KOLMI-588791 format. One record per residue: x, y, z of N, C-alpha, C, O in turn; residue number from 1. Coordinates in Angstrom, 3 decimals, always signed. Example, Ala and Ser with C-alpha at 12.3 -4.5 7.8 and 13.67 -1.06 7.14 Angstrom:
<rs>
nu:nv:nw:cau:cav:caw:cu:cv:cw:ou:ov:ow:n
+13.190:-5.690:+7.800:+12.300:-4.500:+7.800:+13.200:-3.300:+7.800:+14.236:-3.319:+8.465:1
+12.850:-2.250:+7.080:+13.670:-1.060:+7.140:+12.900:+0.030:+7.870:+13.409:+1.138:+8.039:2
</rs>
This chain:
<rs>
nu:nv:nw:cau:cav:caw:cu:cv:cw:ou:ov:ow:n
-26.824:-23.194:-7.762:-26.934:-22.038:-6.795:-28.175:-22.334:-6.021:-29.211:-22.661:-6.600:1
-28.076:-22.208:-4.516:-29.337:-22.184:-3.666:-29.978:-21.027:-3.612:-29.434:-19.999:-4.016:2
-31.279:-21.034:-3.082:-32.040:-20.022:-2.871:-31.434:-18.779:-2.126:-31.577:-17.589:-2.409:3
-30.709:-19.361:-1.085:-30.009:-18.157:-0.274:-28.951:-17.281:-1.185:-28.760:-16.074:-1.041:4
-28.314:-18.114:-2.134:-27.307:-17.584:-2.954:-28.187:-16.551:-4.079:-27.834:-15.428:-4.438:5
-29.205:-17.166:-4.429:-29.919:-16.246:-5.228:-30.593:-15.161:-4.612:-30.637:-14.116:-5.261:6
-31.212:-15.196:-3.319:-31.464:-14.107:-2.720:-30.453:-13.013:-2.518:-30.681:-11.843:-2.824:7
-29.255:-13.467:-1.957:-28.150:-12.608:-1.743:-27.760:-11.888:-2.992:-27.588:-10.670:-3.001:8
-27.602:-12.751:-4.194:-27.418:-11.998:-5.483:-28.558:-10.807:-5.833:-28.281:-9.675:-6.230:9
-29.628:-11.230:-5.639:-30.783:-10.236:-5.997:-30.614:-9.018:-5.261:-30.682:-7.901:-5.774:10
-30.351:-9.294:-3.819:-30.179:-8.037:-2.934:-29.035:-7.242:-3.415:-29.125:-6.016:-3.469:11
-27.944:-7.879:-3.776:-26.688:-7.096:-4.036:-26.815:-6.444:-5.371:-26.259:-5.360:-5.541:12
-27.498:-7.005:-6.339:-27.756:-6.488:-7.581:-28.713:-5.222:-7.495:-28.551:-4.247:-8.229:13
-29.749:-5.309:-6.522:-30.535:-4.102:-6.314:-29.763:-2.979:-5.636:-29.951:-1.820:-6.006:14
-28.956:-3.247:-4.720:-28.035:-2.227:-4.014:-27.086:-1.544:-5.167:-26.891:-0.330:-5.223:15
-26.579:-2.404:-5.988:-25.554:-1.921:-6.798:-26.306:-0.869:-7.667:-25.943:+0.304:-7.750:16
-27.370:-1.386:-8.296:-28.219:-0.572:-9.235:-28.634:+0.859:-8.564:-28.655:+1.881:-9.251:17
-28.945:+0.862:-7.249:-29.221:+1.968:-6.640:-28.058:+2.658:-6.431:-28.171:+3.884:-6.439:18
-26.890:+2.164:-6.233:-25.516:+2.874:-5.885:-25.274:+3.660:-7.434:-25.138:+4.874:-7.582:19
-25.265:+2.837:-8.297:-24.922:+3.454:-9.497:-25.920:+4.563:-10.005:-25.454:+5.550:-10.576:20
-27.302:+4.431:-9.813:-28.185:+5.605:-10.032:-27.811:+6.733:-9.252:-28.062:+7.849:-9.709:21
-27.260:+6.624:-8.166:-26.963:+7.751:-7.249:-25.551:+8.527:-7.666:-25.244:+9.622:-7.195:22
-24.700:+7.752:-8.672:-23.474:+8.191:-8.965:-23.623:+9.666:-9.609:-22.796:+10.497:-9.234:23
-24.671:+10.095:-10.611:-24.663:+11.409:-11.052:-24.824:+12.562:-10.039:-24.375:+13.695:-10.208:24
-25.559:+12.112:-8.904:-25.746:+13.197:-7.884:-24.545:+13.306:-7.076:-24.202:+14.402:-6.632:25
-23.817:+12.147:-6.834:-22.485:+12.282:-6.157:-21.488:+13.139:-7.003:-20.823:+14.028:-6.473:26
-21.417:+12.884:-8.151:-20.513:+13.617:-9.155:-20.894:+15.164:-9.233:-20.017:+16.012:-9.400:27
-22.193:+15.479:-9.110:-22.589:+16.849:-9.050:-22.245:+17.553:-7.840:-21.858:+18.721:-7.803:28
-22.440:+16.626:-6.646:-22.179:+17.190:-5.498:-20.614:+17.421:-5.327:-20.250:+18.436:-4.732:29
-19.738:+16.589:-5.787:-18.335:+16.564:-5.757:-18.013:+17.876:-6.414:-17.301:+18.686:-5.818:30
-18.556:+18.164:-7.756:-18.152:+19.393:-8.493:-18.564:+20.646:-7.862:-17.894:+21.678:-7.864:31
-19.722:+20.486:-7.317:-20.296:+21.752:-6.422:-19.425:+22.054:-5.278:-19.021:+23.210:-5.149:32
-19.082:+21.130:-4.416:-18.139:+21.280:-3.310:-16.938:+21.865:-3.810:-16.554:+22.951:-3.375:33
-16.217:+21.144:-4.821:-15.029:+21.710:-5.447:-15.093:+23.222:-5.894:-14.205:+24.030:-5.623:34
-15.983:+23.456:-6.449:-16.177:+25.044:-6.943:-16.307:+25.770:-5.803:-15.689:+26.832:-5.873:35
-16.901:+25.586:-4.744:-16.984:+26.479:-3.595:-15.563:+26.346:-2.760:-15.194:+27.284:-2.054:36
-14.964:+25.411:-2.850:-13.638:+25.315:-2.278:-12.604:+26.229:-2.940:-11.767:+26.940:-2.384:37
-12.841:+26.059:-4.247:-11.895:+26.934:-4.926:-12.018:+28.339:-4.737:-11.085:+29.128:-4.885:38
-13.254:+28.662:-4.386:-13.552:+30.248:-4.153:-13.091:+30.717:-2.690:-12.785:+31.884:-2.447:39
-13.071:+29.687:-1.740:-12.917:+30.153:-0.401:-12.232:+28.921:+0.320:-12.765:+27.821:+0.465:40
-10.871:+29.307:+0.782:-10.048:+28.252:+1.406:-10.709:+27.945:+2.832:-10.405:+26.917:+3.437:41
-11.436:+28.681:+3.244:-12.264:+28.443:+4.666:-13.688:+27.984:+4.461:-14.456:+27.969:+5.423:42
-14.070:+27.618:+3.292:-15.429:+27.100:+3.045:-15.755:+25.917:+3.663:-14.947:+24.989:+3.702:43
-17.000:+25.839:+4.219:-17.343:+24.384:+4.883:-17.553:+23.379:+3.712:-17.820:+22.220:+4.030:44
-17.462:+23.700:+2.379:-17.381:+22.785:+1.455:-16.269:+21.722:+1.545:-16.392:+20.559:+1.162:45
-15.240:+22.231:+2.061:-14.025:+21.458:+2.287:-14.244:+20.218:+3.118:-13.675:+19.170:+2.813:46
-15.135:+20.311:+4.268:-15.527:+19.126:+4.916:-16.497:+18.252:+4.141:-16.474:+17.021:+4.167:47
-17.317:+18.965:+3.477:-18.306:+18.203:+2.697:-17.656:+17.262:+1.627:-18.037:+16.118:+1.379:48
-16.546:+17.964:+0.993:-15.918:+17.264:-0.134:-15.178:+16.022:+0.561:-15.291:+14.872:+0.137:49
-14.429:+16.371:+1.644:-13.747:+15.229:+2.451:-14.617:+14.054:+2.719:-14.299:+12.897:+2.447:50
-15.793:+14.441:+3.298:-16.890:+13.355:+3.661:-17.222:+12.612:+2.394:-17.288:+11.384:+2.340:51
-17.413:+13.370:+1.444:-17.758:+12.537:+0.054:-16.880:+11.733:-0.359:-17.174:+10.596:-0.725:52
-15.525:+12.255:-0.364:-14.450:+11.361:-0.731:-14.144:+10.189:+0.125:-13.736:+9.116:-0.320:53
-14.355:+10.439:+1.330:-14.064:+9.330:+2.250:-15.024:+8.016:+2.170:-14.711:+6.835:+2.324:54
-16.363:+8.628:+1.865:-17.496:+7.546:+1.591:-17.241:+6.794:+0.500:-17.225:+5.565:+0.559:55
-16.999:+7.535:-0.703:-16.688:+6.856:-1.917:-15.442:+6.077:-1.876:-15.328:+5.124:-2.647:56
-14.569:+6.355:-1.124:-13.336:+5.526:-1.103:-13.574:+4.073:-0.444:-12.959:+3.058:-0.770:57
-14.569:+4.155:+0.533:-14.910:+2.725:+0.975:-15.888:+2.006:+0.283:-15.720:+0.806:+0.070:58
-16.963:+2.636:-0.120:-18.204:+2.063:-0.807:-17.950:+1.690:-2.318:-18.403:+0.611:-2.701:59
-17.351:+2.386:-3.099:-17.359:+2.218:-4.475:-16.589:+0.939:-4.895:-16.979:+0.324:-5.887:60
-15.536:+0.516:-4.202:-15.101:-0.845:-4.563:-16.006:-1.970:-4.148:-15.856:-3.019:-4.774:61
-16.728:-1.946:-3.400:-17.904:-2.859:-2.951:-18.700:-2.980:-4.246:-19.191:-4.093:-4.436:62
-18.913:-2.078:-5.143:-19.816:-2.340:-6.309:-18.979:-2.537:-7.579:-19.512:-2.587:-8.688:63
-17.816:-2.633:-7.414:-17.029:-2.823:-8.729:-16.384:-1.654:-9.250:-15.783:-1.743:-10.321:64
-16.441:-0.419:-8.541:-16.137:+0.733:-9.117:-14.737:+1.225:-8.525:-14.582:+2.268:-7.890:65
-13.653:+0.209:-8.872:-12.378:+0.326:-8.383:-11.789:+1.665:-8.696:-11.123:+2.198:-7.809:66
-11.938:+2.254:-9.793:-11.407:+3.489:-10.187:-11.887:+4.611:-9.234:-11.161:+5.321:-8.538:67
-13.080:+4.643:-9.315:-13.748:+5.660:-8.331:-13.163:+5.537:-6.682:-12.876:+6.521:-6.000:68
-13.083:+4.411:-6.319:-12.500:+4.131:-5.064:-11.104:+4.433:-4.903:-10.692:+4.847:-3.820:69
-10.390:+4.273:-5.821:-8.857:+4.723:-5.986:-8.743:+6.231:-5.960:-7.990:+6.827:-5.190:70
-9.538:+6.816:-6.850:-9.494:+8.323:-6.917:-9.873:+9.015:-5.565:-9.251:+9.962:-5.083:71
-11.050:+8.377:-4.978:-11.502:+8.943:-3.867:-10.688:+8.792:-2.626:-10.735:+9.593:-1.692:72
-9.940:+7.724:-2.662:-8.954:+7.426:-1.551:-7.757:+8.197:-1.477:-7.166:+8.417:-0.420:73
-7.336:+8.677:-2.793:-6.173:+9.471:-2.856:-6.499:+10.912:-2.426:-5.688:+11.575:-1.779:74
-7.738:+11.398:-2.807:-8.366:+12.650:-2.320:-8.691:+12.701:-0.895:-8.583:+13.752:-0.264:75
-9.086:+11.606:-0.363:-9.361:+11.601:+1.010:-8.041:+11.540:+1.899:-8.015:+12.101:+2.994:76
-7.074:+10.924:+1.455:-5.732:+11.051:+2.280:-5.317:+12.321:+2.277:-4.778:+12.687:+3.321:77
-5.418:+13.185:+1.319:-4.910:+14.471:+1.292:-5.748:+15.457:+2.083:-5.205:+16.365:+2.713:78
-6.960:+15.305:+2.060:-7.910:+16.127:+2.648:-7.981:+15.562:+4.308:-8.558:+16.236:+5.161:79
-7.411:+14.431:+4.587:-7.368:+14.044:+5.978:-6.182:+14.423:+6.665:-6.032:+14.039:+7.825:80
-5.234:+15.192:+6.053:-3.944:+15.421:+6.585:-4.292:+16.375:+7.908:-5.413:+16.824:+8.148:81
-3.121:+16.588:+8.700:-3.186:+17.449:+9.831:-1.857:+18.443:+9.560:-0.704:+18.095:+9.814:82
-2.206:+19.642:+9.042:-3.688:+20.220:+8.597:-3.946:+19.620:+7.222:-3.063:+19.184:+6.482:83
-5.256:+19.645:+6.958:-5.720:+19.114:+5.560:-5.020:+20.050:+4.492:-4.918:+21.270:+4.616:84
-4.539:+19.282:+3.394:-4.144:+19.866:+2.195:-5.230:+20.794:+1.735:-6.431:+20.534:+1.814:85
-4.661:+22.006:+1.201:-5.589:+23.077:+0.472:-4.721:+23.516:-0.775:-5.011:+24.535:-1.400:86
-3.671:+22.734:-1.111:-2.909:+23.002:-2.169:-3.554:+22.635:-3.500:-3.597:+21.461:-3.866:87
-4.081:+23.685:-4.265:-4.943:+23.453:-5.502:-4.120:+22.659:-6.458:-4.645:+21.759:-7.116:88
-2.775:+22.968:-6.573:-1.908:+22.217:-7.641:-1.963:+20.682:-7.448:-2.045:+19.898:-8.393:89
-1.908:+20.290:-6.051:-2.105:+18.738:-5.903:-3.584:+18.289:-5.994:-3.900:+17.258:-6.588:90
-4.388:+19.018:-5.446:-5.927:+18.507:-5.479:-6.544:+18.529:-6.600:-7.355:+17.635:-6.841:91
-6.298:+19.553:-7.531:-7.130:+19.661:-8.908:-6.953:+18.294:-9.756:-7.943:+17.769:-10.266:92
-5.651:+17.729:-9.891:-5.810:+16.438:-10.821:-6.563:+15.320:-10.011:-7.102:+14.400:-10.626:93
-6.606:+15.384:-8.693:-7.266:+14.294:-8.099:-8.716:+14.635:-8.165:-9.455:+13.662:-8.316:94
-9.259:+15.758:-8.088:-10.575:+15.961:-8.308:-11.075:+15.707:-9.682:-12.199:+15.242:-9.870:95
-10.187:+16.032:-10.731:-10.555:+15.852:-12.093:-10.564:+14.123:-12.308:-11.412:+13.548:-12.991:96
-9.562:+13.504:-11.659:-9.637:+12.026:-11.776:-10.928:+11.364:-11.209:-11.532:+10.475:-11.810:97
-11.322:+11.901:-9.930:-12.471:+11.369:-9.309:-13.851:+11.690:-10.250:-14.719:+10.834:-10.422:98
-13.910:+12.892:-10.764:-14.983:+13.234:-11.467:-15.038:+12.479:-12.711:-16.143:+12.215:-13.185:99
-13.921:+12.084:-13.322:-13.945:+11.401:-14.507:-14.426:+9.904:-14.264:-15.111:+9.276:-15.071:100
-13.970:+9.415:-13.033:-14.182:+8.034:-12.604:-15.645:+7.863:-12.358:-16.238:+6.810:-12.595:101
-16.301:+9.121:-11.791:-17.654:+9.002:-11.503:-18.416:+9.164:-12.712:-19.524:+8.627:-12.728:102
-18.056:+9.770:-13.677:-18.558:+9.817:-15.045:-18.746:+8.436:-15.658:-19.739:+8.000:-16.241:103
-17.583:+7.839:-15.402:-17.457:+6.429:-16.096:-18.381:+5.441:-15.457:-19.135:+4.701:-16.089:104
-18.257:+5.488:-14.055:-19.191:+4.583:-13.179:-20.581:+4.769:-13.453:-21.355:+3.812:-13.486:105
-20.921:+5.887:-13.639:-22.401:+6.275:-13.846:-22.953:+5.611:-15.201:-24.152:+5.400:-15.389:106
-22.051:+5.340:-16.020:-22.496:+4.690:-17.249:-22.222:+3.047:-17.269:-22.609:+2.344:-18.202:107
-21.565:+2.573:-16.214:-21.383:+1.249:-16.117:-22.637:+0.481:-16.101:-22.608:-0.746:-16.016:108
</rs>
């Protein structure tokens, strides 16, 4: 491995470590957004939850967290609809899957 490869790997490892360290906060944020959404169908937390799911769907697979990415992508798709999905029966299992994946990713 050349120096450029080692430098890249070191930078990637540092970024991945920072990403993993932030997962508990992202999990907490997702749970809180969901709690607020359950209480109010018009809550601004819906937008926050959608933004979080969208970001996780793209970034998590880059750091080897495929299950987080898949769970977030499924949630993102429903929340991206026109109109956005607010069906608790459809969303609850997706939120639970995302929270479980975030828990598992945080201990990776």
